A tleap script that builds the chain and sets N, CA, C and O, in Angstrom:
source leaprc.protein.ff14SB
mol = sequence {
  NMET ASP ALA VAL THR GLN LEU GLN GLU GLU
  VAL SER ALA LEU SER PHE LEU MET GLY THR
  ALA LEU VAL ILE ALA GLN ARG ASP ALA LYS
  PRO GLN SER PRO ASP GLY PRO GLN LYS PRO
  GLY ASP LEU PRO VAL GLU VAL MET HIE LEU
  ILE GLN ASP ILE LYS LEU THR TYR SER ARG
  ILE LYS ALA ILE ALA SER ALA LEU PRO ASP
  SER LEU PHE GLY THR ALA SER GLN PHE ASP
  ARG LEU ALA ALA LEU ASP GLN GLU ASN ILE
  GLN LEU PHE LYS GLU ILE SER GLU LYS LYS
  ILE LEU ALA GLU SER LEU LEU ASP ASN ILE
  GLU THR ALA LEU LYS GLU SER ALA PRO LEU
  ARG ALA SER GLY PRO PHE ASP SER THR ASP
  ASN LEU MET GLN SER VAL GLU THR CALA
}
set mol.1.N position { 8.247 4.805 7.185 }
set mol.1.CA position { 6.867 3.971 6.461 }
set mol.1.C position { 5.945 5.804 7.112 }
set mol.1.O position { 6.019 6.487 8.133 }
set mol.2.N position { 5.060 5.902 5.586 }
set mol.2.CA position { 4.355 7.090 6.021 }
set mol.2.C position { 3.173 6.812 6.894 }
set mol.2.O position { 2.682 5.685 6.948 }
set mol.3.N position { 2.720 7.808 7.566 }
set mol.3.CA position { 1.875 7.775 8.802 }
set mol.3.C position { 0.345 7.159 8.013 }
set mol.3.O position { -0.608 6.947 8.762 }
set mol.4.N position { 0.195 6.916 6.609 }
set mol.4.CA position { -1.044 7.601 5.837 }
set mol.4.C position { -1.079 5.471 5.990 }
set mol.4.O position { -1.912 4.721 6.498 }
set mol.5.N position { 0.295 5.189 5.248 }
set mol.5.CA position { -0.009 3.434 5.733 }
set mol.5.C position { 0.090 3.009 7.058 }
set mol.5.O position { -0.667 2.171 7.548 }
set mol.6.N position { 1.283 3.731 7.838 }
set mol.6.CA position { 1.066 3.231 9.231 }
set mol.6.C position { -0.712 3.362 9.467 }
set mol.6.O position { -1.278 2.316 9.784 }
set mol.7.N position { -1.293 4.226 9.361 }
set mol.7.CA position { -2.434 4.553 9.507 }
set mol.7.C position { -3.854 2.898 8.960 }
set mol.7.O position { -4.644 2.099 9.462 }
set mol.8.N position { -3.569 3.116 8.316 }
set mol.8.CA position { -4.128 1.893 6.798 }
set mol.8.C position { -3.966 0.385 7.710 }
set mol.8.O position { -4.748 -0.566 7.698 }
set mol.9.N position { -2.393 0.564 8.656 }
set mol.9.CA position { -2.048 -1.225 8.813 }
set mol.9.C position { -3.054 -1.320 10.202 }
set mol.9.O position { -3.854 -2.194 10.536 }
set mol.10.N position { -2.681 -0.109 10.824 }
set mol.10.CA position { -2.994 0.005 12.080 }
set mol.10.C position { -4.556 -0.221 12.397 }
set mol.10.O position { -4.780 -0.754 13.484 }
set mol.11.N position { -5.547 0.073 11.686 }
set mol.11.CA position { -7.040 0.232 11.259 }
set mol.11.C position { -7.153 -1.259 10.935 }
set mol.11.O position { -7.713 -2.142 11.584 }
set mol.12.N position { -6.362 -1.340 9.556 }
set mol.12.CA position { -6.424 -3.375 8.991 }
set mol.12.C position { -6.302 -4.516 10.731 }
set mol.12.O position { -6.988 -5.435 11.179 }
set mol.13.N position { -4.924 -3.699 11.267 }
set mol.13.CA position { -5.017 -5.059 12.817 }
set mol.13.C position { -6.053 -4.653 13.262 }
set mol.13.O position { -6.783 -5.598 13.563 }
set mol.14.N position { -6.505 -3.658 13.465 }
set mol.14.CA position { -7.704 -3.334 14.585 }
set mol.14.C position { -9.019 -3.715 13.529 }
set mol.14.O position { -9.686 -4.451 14.256 }
set mol.15.N position { -9.555 -3.646 12.582 }
set mol.15.CA position { -10.594 -4.824 12.302 }
set mol.15.C position { -10.508 -5.769 12.561 }
set mol.15.O position { -11.368 -6.442 13.129 }
set mol.16.N position { -8.978 -6.253 12.076 }
set mol.16.CA position { -8.634 -8.149 12.725 }
set mol.16.C position { -9.191 -8.965 14.372 }
set mol.16.O position { -9.781 -10.015 14.623 }
set mol.17.N position { -8.685 -7.941 15.142 }
set mol.17.CA position { -9.143 -8.459 16.031 }
set mol.17.C position { -10.339 -8.309 16.776 }
set mol.17.O position { -10.613 -9.079 17.697 }
set mol.18.N position { -11.141 -7.275 16.405 }
set mol.18.CA position { -12.828 -7.053 16.061 }
set mol.18.C position { -12.723 -8.029 16.044 }
set mol.18.O position { -12.847 -8.641 17.106 }
set mol.19.N position { -12.399 -8.821 14.675 }
set mol.19.CA position { -13.584 -9.941 14.005 }
set mol.19.C position { -13.088 -11.472 15.006 }
set mol.19.O position { -13.736 -12.495 15.228 }
set mol.20.N position { -11.587 -11.043 15.473 }
set mol.20.CA position { -11.320 -12.390 15.726 }
set mol.20.C position { -11.954 -12.255 17.110 }
set mol.20.O position { -12.751 -13.177 17.283 }
set mol.21.N position { -11.880 -11.450 18.130 }
set mol.21.CA position { -12.673 -11.589 19.232 }
set mol.21.C position { -14.028 -11.685 19.225 }
set mol.21.O position { -14.458 -12.352 20.166 }
set mol.22.N position { -15.125 -11.099 18.237 }
set mol.22.CA position { -16.417 -11.780 17.898 }
set mol.22.C position { -16.083 -13.151 17.859 }
set mol.22.O position { -16.469 -13.701 18.891 }
set mol.23.N position { -15.669 -13.715 17.284 }
set mol.23.CA position { -15.410 -15.137 17.193 }
set mol.23.C position { -15.478 -15.907 18.367 }
set mol.23.O position { -16.353 -16.737 18.617 }
set mol.24.N position { -14.326 -15.540 19.226 }
set mol.24.CA position { -13.924 -15.965 19.728 }
set mol.24.C position { -15.045 -16.029 21.289 }
set mol.24.O position { -15.228 -17.002 22.021 }
set mol.25.N position { -15.633 -14.642 21.404 }
set mol.25.CA position { -16.600 -14.854 22.503 }
set mol.25.C position { -17.332 -15.266 21.786 }
set mol.25.O position { -17.474 -16.412 22.213 }
set mol.26.N position { -18.470 -15.093 20.239 }
set mol.26.CA position { -19.577 -16.074 20.057 }
set mol.26.C position { -19.160 -17.835 20.382 }
set mol.26.O position { -20.125 -18.326 20.967 }
set mol.27.N position { -18.499 -18.454 20.261 }
set mol.27.CA position { -17.745 -19.475 19.893 }
set mol.27.C position { -17.549 -20.456 21.988 }
set mol.27.O position { -17.930 -21.592 22.271 }
set mol.28.N position { -16.943 -19.558 22.832 }
set mol.28.CA position { -16.926 -19.734 23.629 }
set mol.28.C position { -18.105 -19.142 24.807 }
set mol.28.O position { -18.061 -19.115 26.037 }
set mol.29.N position { -19.108 -18.713 23.869 }
set mol.29.CA position { -19.885 -17.461 25.124 }
set mol.29.C position { -20.788 -18.705 26.198 }
set mol.29.O position { -20.975 -19.838 25.754 }
set mol.30.N position { -21.205 -18.371 27.387 }
set mol.30.CA position { -21.436 -19.083 28.342 }
set mol.30.C position { -23.438 -18.688 27.575 }
set mol.30.O position { -23.724 -17.800 26.772 }
set mol.31.N position { -24.601 -19.918 28.343 }
set mol.31.CA position { -25.808 -19.567 27.945 }
set mol.31.C position { -26.120 -18.334 29.170 }
set mol.31.O position { -25.851 -18.184 30.362 }
set mol.32.N position { -26.804 -17.623 28.169 }
set mol.32.CA position { -27.124 -17.168 29.344 }
set mol.32.C position { -28.012 -17.162 30.609 }
set mol.32.O position { -29.195 -17.499 30.637 }
set mol.33.N position { -27.108 -16.638 31.878 }
set mol.33.CA position { -28.139 -16.583 33.324 }
set mol.33.C position { -28.927 -16.096 33.563 }
set mol.33.O position { -29.060 -14.940 33.161 }
set mol.34.N position { -30.000 -16.773 34.439 }
set mol.34.CA position { -30.750 -16.423 35.152 }
set mol.34.C position { -30.727 -14.885 35.511 }
set mol.34.O position { -31.468 -13.954 35.196 }
set mol.35.N position { -29.607 -14.976 36.278 }
set mol.35.CA position { -28.827 -13.552 36.938 }
set mol.35.C position { -28.427 -12.408 35.862 }
set mol.35.O position { -28.012 -11.298 36.196 }
set mol.36.N position { -28.620 -12.862 34.429 }
set mol.36.CA position { -28.585 -11.324 33.377 }
set mol.36.C position { -27.403 -11.481 33.119 }
set mol.36.O position { -26.607 -12.350 33.476 }
set mol.37.N position { -27.246 -10.153 32.147 }
set mol.37.CA position { -26.011 -10.625 31.302 }
set mol.37.C position { -24.291 -11.432 31.875 }
set mol.37.O position { -24.052 -11.463 33.082 }
set mol.38.N position { -23.581 -11.834 31.175 }
set mol.38.CA position { -22.152 -12.034 31.511 }
set mol.38.C position { -21.484 -11.159 31.944 }
set mol.38.O position { -21.548 -10.227 31.141 }
set mol.39.N position { -20.938 -10.941 32.669 }
set mol.39.CA position { -20.458 -9.571 33.525 }
set mol.39.C position { -18.779 -9.707 32.182 }
set mol.39.O position { -18.934 -10.486 31.242 }
set mol.40.N position { -17.634 -9.061 32.258 }
set mol.40.CA position { -16.543 -8.553 31.948 }
set mol.40.C position { -15.680 -10.011 32.216 }
set mol.40.O position { -15.089 -10.756 31.435 }
set mol.41.N position { -15.835 -10.042 33.289 }
set mol.41.CA position { -15.041 -10.970 33.905 }
set mol.41.C position { -14.894 -12.508 33.364 }
set mol.41.O position { -13.921 -13.248 33.221 }
set mol.42.N position { -16.455 -12.670 33.101 }
set mol.42.CA position { -16.759 -13.932 32.495 }
set mol.42.C position { -16.465 -14.230 30.932 }
set mol.42.O position { -17.154 -14.991 30.252 }
set mol.43.N position { -15.215 -13.439 30.417 }
set mol.43.CA position { -15.725 -13.636 28.932 }
set mol.43.C position { -13.788 -14.392 28.742 }
set mol.43.O position { -12.764 -13.819 29.114 }
set mol.44.N position { -13.871 -15.519 28.186 }
set mol.44.CA position { -12.644 -16.228 28.046 }
set mol.44.C position { -11.510 -15.381 27.783 }
set mol.44.O position { -11.480 -14.484 26.941 }
set mol.45.N position { -10.562 -15.729 28.572 }
set mol.45.CA position { -9.405 -15.212 28.420 }
set mol.45.C position { -8.697 -15.035 27.332 }
set mol.45.O position { -7.502 -14.798 27.503 }
set mol.46.N position { -9.065 -15.078 26.351 }
set mol.46.CA position { -8.312 -15.277 25.186 }
set mol.46.C position { -8.892 -14.487 24.402 }
set mol.46.O position { -8.435 -14.367 23.265 }
set mol.47.N position { -10.424 -13.501 24.931 }
set mol.47.CA position { -10.856 -13.179 25.252 }
set mol.47.C position { -10.819 -11.056 25.603 }
set mol.47.O position { -11.295 -10.059 25.060 }
set mol.48.N position { -9.999 -11.348 26.738 }
set mol.48.CA position { -10.047 -10.534 27.254 }
set mol.48.C position { -8.423 -10.285 26.450 }
set mol.48.O position { -8.310 -9.163 25.956 }
set mol.49.N position { -7.521 -10.971 26.331 }
set mol.49.CA position { -6.582 -10.573 25.678 }
set mol.49.C position { -6.177 -9.740 24.531 }
set mol.49.O position { -5.315 -8.885 24.330 }
set mol.50.N position { -7.824 -10.731 23.341 }
set mol.50.CA position { -7.499 -8.987 22.435 }
set mol.50.C position { -8.090 -8.377 22.502 }
set mol.50.O position { -8.031 -7.484 21.657 }
set mol.51.N position { -9.455 -8.291 23.816 }
set mol.51.CA position { -9.713 -6.790 24.062 }
set mol.51.C position { -8.434 -5.760 24.436 }
set mol.51.O position { -8.351 -4.650 23.911 }
set mol.52.N position { -7.506 -6.233 25.350 }
set mol.52.CA position { -5.897 -5.311 25.545 }
set mol.52.C position { -5.462 -5.280 23.919 }
set mol.52.O position { -5.094 -4.161 23.562 }
set mol.53.N position { -5.444 -6.116 23.074 }
set mol.53.CA position { -4.588 -5.515 21.929 }
set mol.53.C position { -5.677 -4.801 21.601 }
set mol.53.O position { -5.477 -3.743 22.200 }
set mol.54.N position { -6.949 -4.673 20.898 }
set mol.54.CA position { -7.992 -3.550 20.538 }
set mol.54.C position { -7.779 -2.341 21.066 }
set mol.54.O position { -7.694 -1.305 20.405 }
set mol.55.N position { -7.688 -2.425 22.220 }
set mol.55.CA position { -7.248 -1.077 23.291 }
set mol.55.C position { -6.289 -0.517 22.913 }
set mol.55.O position { -6.443 0.568 22.352 }
set mol.56.N position { -5.124 -1.000 23.068 }
set mol.56.CA position { -3.559 -0.440 22.120 }
set mol.56.C position { -3.870 -0.322 20.500 }
set mol.56.O position { -3.681 0.813 20.064 }
set mol.57.N position { -4.058 -0.737 20.091 }
set mol.57.CA position { -4.458 -0.822 18.755 }
set mol.57.C position { -4.993 0.344 18.233 }
set mol.57.O position { -4.577 0.993 17.273 }
set mol.58.N position { -6.393 0.655 19.274 }
set mol.58.CA position { -7.068 2.233 19.349 }
set mol.58.C position { -6.334 2.933 19.346 }
set mol.58.O position { -5.987 3.628 18.391 }
set mol.59.N position { -5.645 2.918 21.097 }
set mol.59.CA position { -4.276 4.281 20.687 }
set mol.59.C position { -3.324 4.481 19.747 }
set mol.59.O position { -2.830 5.597 19.582 }
set mol.60.N position { -2.954 3.384 19.008 }
set mol.60.CA position { -2.366 3.608 17.625 }
set mol.60.C position { -2.459 4.814 16.853 }
set mol.60.O position { -1.903 5.858 16.510 }
set mol.61.N position { -3.619 3.981 16.762 }
set mol.61.CA position { -4.470 4.840 15.615 }
set mol.61.C position { -4.650 6.313 15.769 }
set mol.61.O position { -4.738 7.219 14.940 }
set mol.62.N position { -4.683 6.283 17.217 }
set mol.62.CA position { -5.344 8.469 17.563 }
set mol.62.C position { -4.190 8.611 17.737 }
set mol.62.O position { -4.063 9.835 17.746 }
set mol.63.N position { -3.087 8.114 17.908 }
set mol.63.CA position { -1.688 8.845 18.019 }
set mol.63.C position { -1.310 9.091 16.936 }
set mol.63.O position { -1.103 10.301 16.835 }
set mol.64.N position { -0.956 8.155 15.383 }
set mol.64.CA position { -0.943 8.239 14.103 }
set mol.64.C position { -2.104 9.601 14.078 }
set mol.64.O position { -1.992 10.802 14.324 }
set mol.65.N position { -3.162 8.778 13.680 }
set mol.65.CA position { -3.917 9.976 13.142 }
set mol.65.C position { -4.046 11.414 13.689 }
set mol.65.O position { -4.455 12.383 13.050 }
set mol.66.N position { -3.516 11.395 15.335 }
set mol.66.CA position { -3.294 13.180 15.520 }
set mol.66.C position { -2.041 13.424 14.688 }
set mol.66.O position { -2.099 14.347 13.875 }
set mol.67.N position { -1.117 12.843 14.766 }
set mol.67.CA position { -0.310 13.434 14.073 }
set mol.67.C position { 0.044 13.897 12.238 }
set mol.67.O position { 0.770 14.669 11.612 }
set mol.68.N position { -0.891 12.958 12.004 }
set mol.68.CA position { -1.137 13.628 10.483 }
set mol.68.C position { -1.766 14.890 10.623 }
set mol.68.O position { -2.500 15.145 11.577 }
set mol.69.N position { -1.406 16.010 9.349 }
set mol.69.CA position { -1.071 17.559 9.386 }
set mol.69.C position { -2.959 17.281 9.603 }
set mol.69.O position { -3.657 16.267 9.630 }
set mol.70.N position { -3.220 18.640 9.714 }
set mol.70.CA position { -4.846 19.103 10.036 }
set mol.70.C position { -5.110 19.233 8.408 }
set mol.70.O position { -6.219 18.743 8.192 }
set mol.71.N position { -4.496 19.720 7.153 }
set mol.71.CA position { -5.278 20.050 6.009 }
set mol.71.C position { -5.447 18.623 5.804 }
set mol.71.O position { -6.423 18.828 5.082 }
set mol.72.N position { -5.366 17.492 5.803 }
set mol.72.CA position { -6.137 15.832 5.838 }
set mol.72.C position { -7.848 16.534 5.735 }
set mol.72.O position { -8.687 16.580 4.836 }
set mol.73.N position { -7.802 16.976 7.055 }
set mol.73.CA position { -9.043 16.837 7.872 }
set mol.73.C position { -9.696 17.996 7.865 }
set mol.73.O position { -10.916 17.918 8.008 }
set mol.74.N position { -9.200 19.096 7.732 }
set mol.74.CA position { -10.492 20.234 7.431 }
set mol.74.C position { -11.239 20.241 6.760 }
set mol.74.O position { -11.206 19.515 5.767 }
set mol.75.N position { -12.373 21.186 7.057 }
set mol.75.CA position { -13.751 20.216 6.311 }
set mol.75.C position { -13.267 21.648 5.116 }
set mol.75.O position { -13.339 21.109 4.012 }
set mol.76.N position { -12.919 22.851 4.938 }
set mol.76.CA position { -12.280 23.797 3.243 }
set mol.76.C position { -11.302 22.739 3.005 }
set mol.76.O position { -11.849 21.941 2.243 }
set mol.77.N position { -10.421 22.444 3.215 }
set mol.77.CA position { -9.300 22.241 2.138 }
set mol.77.C position { -9.787 20.518 1.966 }
set mol.77.O position { -8.894 19.798 1.521 }
set mol.78.N position { -10.933 19.934 2.240 }
set mol.78.CA position { -11.750 19.164 2.029 }
set mol.78.C position { -12.290 19.620 0.507 }
set mol.78.O position { -11.733 19.457 -0.578 }
set mol.79.N position { -13.914 20.416 0.899 }
set mol.79.CA position { -13.899 21.004 0.058 }
set mol.79.C position { -13.004 21.576 -1.565 }
set mol.79.O position { -13.368 21.606 -2.741 }
set mol.80.N position { -11.933 21.901 -0.975 }
set mol.80.CA position { -10.867 22.584 -2.038 }
set mol.80.C position { -10.455 21.154 -2.701 }
set mol.80.O position { -10.306 20.933 -3.903 }
set mol.81.N position { -10.356 20.532 -1.970 }
set mol.81.CA position { -9.908 18.974 -3.099 }
set mol.81.C position { -10.623 18.908 -3.809 }
set mol.81.O position { -10.537 19.125 -5.018 }
set mol.82.N position { -11.511 18.581 -3.172 }
set mol.82.CA position { -13.139 17.894 -4.210 }
set mol.82.C position { -13.216 18.689 -5.459 }
set mol.82.O position { -13.389 18.291 -6.610 }
set mol.83.N position { -13.037 20.012 -4.960 }
set mol.83.CA position { -13.329 21.167 -6.346 }
set mol.83.C position { -12.535 20.547 -7.333 }
set mol.83.O position { -12.893 19.946 -8.346 }
set mol.84.N position { -11.057 20.849 -6.760 }
set mol.84.CA position { -9.773 20.022 -8.003 }
set mol.84.C position { -10.022 18.878 -8.632 }
set mol.84.O position { -9.798 18.432 -9.757 }
set mol.85.N position { -10.517 18.514 -7.690 }
set mol.85.CA position { -10.732 16.609 -8.192 }
set mol.85.C position { -11.823 17.071 -9.342 }
set mol.85.O position { -11.560 16.642 -10.465 }
set mol.86.N position { -12.941 17.837 -9.231 }
set mol.86.CA position { -14.056 18.164 -10.483 }
set mol.86.C position { -13.278 19.220 -11.377 }
set mol.86.O position { -13.238 19.189 -12.607 }
set mol.87.N position { -12.913 19.781 -10.889 }
set mol.87.CA position { -12.233 20.891 -12.026 }
set mol.87.C position { -11.402 20.034 -13.561 }
set mol.87.O position { -11.382 20.269 -14.769 }
set mol.88.N position { -10.453 18.353 -12.112 }
set mol.88.CA position { -9.993 17.966 -12.968 }
set mol.88.C position { -10.494 16.406 -14.039 }
set mol.88.O position { -9.871 15.846 -14.941 }
set mol.89.N position { -11.744 16.130 -13.481 }
set mol.89.CA position { -12.716 15.492 -14.123 }
set mol.89.C position { -13.324 15.970 -15.411 }
set mol.89.O position { -13.490 15.337 -16.454 }
set mol.90.N position { -13.581 17.044 -15.165 }
set mol.90.CA position { -13.999 17.903 -16.731 }
set mol.90.C position { -13.016 17.614 -17.549 }
set mol.90.O position { -13.149 16.627 -18.272 }
set mol.91.N position { -11.359 18.707 -17.643 }
set mol.91.CA position { -10.410 19.268 -17.797 }
set mol.91.C position { -10.521 17.004 -18.739 }
set mol.91.O position { -11.020 17.023 -19.865 }
set mol.92.N position { -10.296 16.226 -18.467 }
set mol.92.CA position { -9.860 14.451 -18.730 }
set mol.92.C position { -10.741 14.627 -19.860 }
set mol.92.O position { -10.335 14.658 -21.022 }
set mol.93.N position { -12.879 14.834 -19.245 }
set mol.93.CA position { -13.938 14.937 -19.795 }
set mol.93.C position { -13.701 15.472 -21.109 }
set mol.93.O position { -13.875 14.724 -22.072 }
set mol.94.N position { -13.284 16.809 -21.309 }
set mol.94.CA position { -12.785 17.322 -22.607 }
set mol.94.C position { -12.055 16.575 -23.629 }
set mol.94.O position { -12.378 16.354 -24.796 }
set mol.95.N position { -10.818 16.160 -22.858 }
set mol.95.CA position { -9.987 16.274 -23.608 }
set mol.95.C position { -10.336 14.863 -24.367 }
set mol.95.O position { -10.327 14.791 -25.596 }
set mol.96.N position { -10.708 13.519 -23.346 }
set mol.96.CA position { -11.861 12.168 -23.757 }
set mol.96.C position { -12.656 12.523 -24.843 }
set mol.96.O position { -12.481 11.898 -25.888 }
set mol.97.N position { -13.370 13.272 -24.809 }
set mol.97.CA position { -14.664 14.051 -25.761 }
set mol.97.C position { -13.838 14.467 -26.842 }
set mol.97.O position { -14.431 14.010 -27.819 }
set mol.98.N position { -12.457 15.277 -27.406 }
set mol.98.CA position { -11.778 15.719 -28.452 }
set mol.98.C position { -11.673 14.028 -29.001 }
set mol.98.O position { -12.373 13.392 -29.789 }
set mol.99.N position { -10.284 13.603 -28.066 }
set mol.99.CA position { -10.198 12.032 -28.264 }
set mol.99.C position { -11.430 11.405 -29.293 }
set mol.99.O position { -11.449 11.459 -30.523 }
set mol.100.N position { -11.906 11.118 -28.864 }
set mol.100.CA position { -13.370 10.206 -29.418 }
set mol.100.C position { -14.010 11.133 -30.850 }
set mol.100.O position { -14.917 10.618 -31.504 }
set mol.101.N position { -13.548 12.279 -31.180 }
set mol.101.CA position { -14.146 12.903 -32.260 }
set mol.101.C position { -13.316 12.839 -33.287 }
set mol.101.O position { -13.518 12.642 -34.486 }
set mol.102.N position { -11.814 13.138 -32.322 }
set mol.102.CA position { -11.098 12.557 -33.786 }
set mol.102.C position { -10.732 10.590 -34.008 }
set mol.102.O position { -10.070 10.041 -34.889 }
set mol.103.N position { -11.395 10.043 -32.954 }
set mol.103.CA position { -11.331 8.431 -33.646 }
set mol.103.C position { -12.419 8.664 -33.933 }
set mol.103.O position { -12.129 8.620 -35.129 }
set mol.104.N position { -14.106 9.018 -33.960 }
set mol.104.CA position { -15.052 8.621 -34.811 }
set mol.104.C position { -14.481 9.266 -36.418 }
set mol.104.O position { -14.689 8.680 -37.480 }
set mol.105.N position { -13.718 10.613 -36.281 }
set mol.105.CA position { -13.697 11.043 -37.903 }
set mol.105.C position { -12.326 9.914 -39.304 }
set mol.105.O position { -12.208 9.616 -40.492 }
set mol.106.N position { -11.485 9.700 -37.612 }
set mol.106.CA position { -10.495 8.917 -38.417 }
set mol.106.C position { -11.253 7.413 -38.893 }
set mol.106.O position { -10.931 6.709 -39.851 }
set mol.107.N position { -12.247 7.199 -37.997 }
set mol.107.CA position { -12.824 5.129 -38.416 }
set mol.107.C position { -13.800 6.408 -39.863 }
set mol.107.O position { -13.901 5.744 -40.894 }
set mol.108.N position { -14.179 7.299 -39.989 }
set mol.108.CA position { -15.161 7.723 -40.995 }
set mol.108.C position { -14.379 7.433 -42.421 }
set mol.108.O position { -15.104 7.128 -43.368 }
set mol.109.N position { -13.264 7.490 -42.597 }
set mol.109.CA position { -12.243 8.734 -43.052 }
set mol.109.C position { -11.456 6.633 -43.738 }
set mol.109.O position { -11.405 6.426 -44.950 }
set mol.110.N position { -11.051 5.626 -42.845 }
set mol.110.CA position { -11.093 4.582 -42.883 }
set mol.110.C position { -12.174 3.605 -43.956 }
set mol.110.O position { -12.004 2.959 -44.991 }
set mol.111.N position { -13.399 3.932 -43.014 }
set mol.111.CA position { -14.537 3.314 -43.885 }
set mol.111.C position { -14.537 4.208 -45.160 }
set mol.111.O position { -14.491 3.400 -46.088 }
set mol.112.N position { -14.563 5.398 -45.647 }
set mol.112.CA position { -14.936 5.815 -46.752 }
set mol.112.C position { -13.300 5.763 -48.084 }
set mol.112.O position { -13.267 6.021 -49.287 }
set mol.113.N position { -12.334 5.374 -47.243 }
set mol.113.CA position { -11.472 4.461 -48.251 }
set mol.113.C position { -11.508 3.046 -48.525 }
set mol.113.O position { -10.643 2.537 -49.238 }
set mol.114.N position { -12.364 2.428 -48.057 }
set mol.114.CA position { -11.970 1.279 -47.817 }
set mol.114.C position { -13.394 0.671 -49.076 }
set mol.114.O position { -13.423 -0.278 -49.860 }
set mol.115.N position { -14.301 1.642 -48.774 }
set mol.115.CA position { -15.327 2.041 -49.459 }
set mol.115.C position { -14.876 2.006 -51.835 }
set mol.115.O position { -14.985 1.428 -52.916 }
set mol.116.N position { -14.332 3.285 -50.967 }
set mol.116.CA position { -13.563 3.165 -52.330 }
set mol.116.C position { -12.707 2.882 -52.862 }
set mol.116.O position { -12.308 3.206 -53.981 }
set mol.117.N position { -12.101 1.887 -51.714 }
set mol.117.CA position { -10.898 1.126 -53.300 }
set mol.117.C position { -11.666 -0.343 -52.994 }
set mol.117.O position { -11.080 -1.415 -53.147 }
set mol.118.N position { -13.419 -0.209 -52.423 }
set mol.118.CA position { -13.657 -1.817 -53.006 }
set mol.118.C position { -13.766 -1.938 -54.305 }
set mol.118.O position { -13.073 -2.835 -54.787 }
set mol.119.N position { -14.823 -0.934 -55.496 }
set mol.119.CA position { -14.452 -1.129 -57.200 }
set mol.119.C position { -12.865 -1.813 -57.458 }
set mol.119.O position { -12.681 -2.902 -58.001 }
set mol.120.N position { -11.876 -0.984 -56.981 }
set mol.120.CA position { -10.540 -1.315 -57.255 }
set mol.120.C position { -9.932 -2.853 -57.285 }
set mol.120.O position { -9.175 -3.431 -58.064 }
set mol.121.N position { -10.377 -3.107 -56.499 }
set mol.121.CA position { -9.668 -4.994 -56.293 }
set mol.121.C position { -10.896 -5.671 -56.433 }
set mol.121.O position { -10.939 -6.827 -56.014 }
set mol.122.N position { -12.083 -5.086 -57.031 }
set mol.122.CA position { -13.020 -6.422 -57.382 }
set mol.122.C position { -13.017 -6.526 -58.622 }
set mol.122.O position { -13.788 -7.332 -59.142 }
set mol.123.N position { -11.788 -5.412 -59.745 }
set mol.123.CA position { -11.442 -5.518 -60.729 }
set mol.123.C position { -10.438 -5.975 -61.041 }
set mol.123.O position { -10.162 -6.349 -62.181 }
set mol.124.N position { -9.870 -6.010 -60.275 }
set mol.124.CA position { -8.136 -6.838 -60.305 }
set mol.124.C position { -8.053 -7.818 -61.233 }
set mol.124.O position { -8.882 -8.154 -62.078 }
set mol.125.N position { -6.617 -8.389 -60.920 }
set mol.125.CA position { -6.892 -9.611 -61.811 }
set mol.125.C position { -7.213 -10.560 -61.329 }
set mol.125.O position { -7.199 -11.430 -62.200 }
set mol.126.N position { -7.577 -11.031 -60.220 }
set mol.126.CA position { -8.028 -12.453 -59.263 }
set mol.126.C position { -9.670 -11.596 -59.077 }
set mol.126.O position { -9.757 -11.017 -57.994 }
set mol.127.N position { -10.746 -11.486 -59.862 }
set mol.127.CA position { -11.872 -10.120 -59.513 }
set mol.127.C position { -12.719 -11.622 -59.418 }
set mol.127.O position { -13.674 -11.709 -58.646 }
set mol.128.N position { -12.280 -12.830 -60.289 }
set mol.128.CA position { -13.057 -14.280 -59.734 }
set mol.128.C position { -12.583 -15.251 -59.305 }
set mol.128.O position { -11.366 -15.134 -59.154 }
set mol.129.N position { -13.069 -16.400 -58.963 }
set mol.129.CA position { -12.127 -17.900 -58.929 }
set mol.129.C position { -12.227 -18.335 -60.893 }
set mol.129.O position { -11.538 -19.281 -61.274 }
set mol.130.N position { -12.962 -17.690 -61.771 }
set mol.130.CA position { -12.261 -18.153 -62.887 }
set mol.130.C position { -11.004 -17.472 -62.817 }
set mol.130.O position { -10.000 -18.062 -62.419 }
set mol.131.N position { -10.979 -15.979 -63.263 }
set mol.131.CA position { -9.726 -15.274 -63.429 }
set mol.131.C position { -8.796 -16.011 -62.528 }
set mol.131.O position { -7.727 -16.203 -63.106 }
set mol.132.N position { -8.824 -16.537 -61.205 }
set mol.132.CA position { -7.902 -17.425 -60.842 }
set mol.132.C position { -7.468 -17.841 -61.451 }
set mol.132.O position { -6.427 -17.340 -61.877 }
set mol.133.N position { -7.754 -18.587 -61.754 }
set mol.133.CA position { -7.937 -20.478 -62.252 }
set mol.133.C position { -6.921 -20.138 -64.068 }
set mol.133.O position { -5.985 -20.730 -64.605 }
set mol.134.N position { -7.481 -19.318 -64.333 }
set mol.134.CA position { -6.746 -19.231 -65.526 }
set mol.134.C position { -5.600 -18.560 -65.479 }
set mol.134.O position { -4.977 -18.370 -66.524 }
set mol.135.N position { -5.210 -18.167 -64.466 }
set mol.135.CA position { -4.244 -17.369 -64.274 }
set mol.135.C position { -3.420 -18.812 -64.421 }
set mol.135.O position { -2.580 -19.268 -65.196 }
set mol.136.N position { -4.172 -19.295 -63.181 }
set mol.136.CA position { -2.937 -20.840 -62.906 }
set mol.136.C position { -2.459 -21.284 -64.072 }
set mol.136.O position { -1.269 -21.202 -64.376 }
set mol.137.N position { -3.515 -21.874 -64.935 }
set mol.137.CA position { -3.238 -22.929 -65.931 }
set mol.137.C position { -2.395 -21.893 -66.774 }
set mol.137.O position { -1.512 -22.701 -67.066 }
set mol.138.N position { -1.968 -20.678 -67.418 }
set mol.138.CA position { -1.294 -20.377 -67.952 }
set mol.138.C position { 0.073 -19.985 -67.574 }
set mol.138.O position { 0.927 -19.695 -68.412 }
set mol.139.N position { 0.365 -19.976 -65.716 }
set mol.139.CA position { 1.394 -19.917 -65.861 }
set mol.139.C position { 2.207 -21.696 -66.101 }
set mol.139.O position { 3.420 -21.801 -66.285 }
savepdb mol mol.pdb
quit
């Protein structure tokens, strides 16, 4: 599995652990005492285990991220990549515009051909219901 995929999975796991910890902490929270906020030791055991899992997941994320090449994070390389993507976007827009012009021209040709063929169809052997009925009766 590549580093980026590992990083995505670890971040996903971290968000799940943090959400679970918050839900359990809210569910099992004791009313606030007059002495002030709860101390970390007052948290439910489940939350303490989740906190340890969060710390481990965070350290794995840091290790995976530090193993990634700097080119993924450097400002200059990011701007270079954005510029390349912008050029690619401009090129694709030009291609789409050219194809749109060709499609509109083709549509105009089809509409013209249909308009020109309309009189031919109207003057054919079945230009009206009467002619159709006469053809059926003579057959």
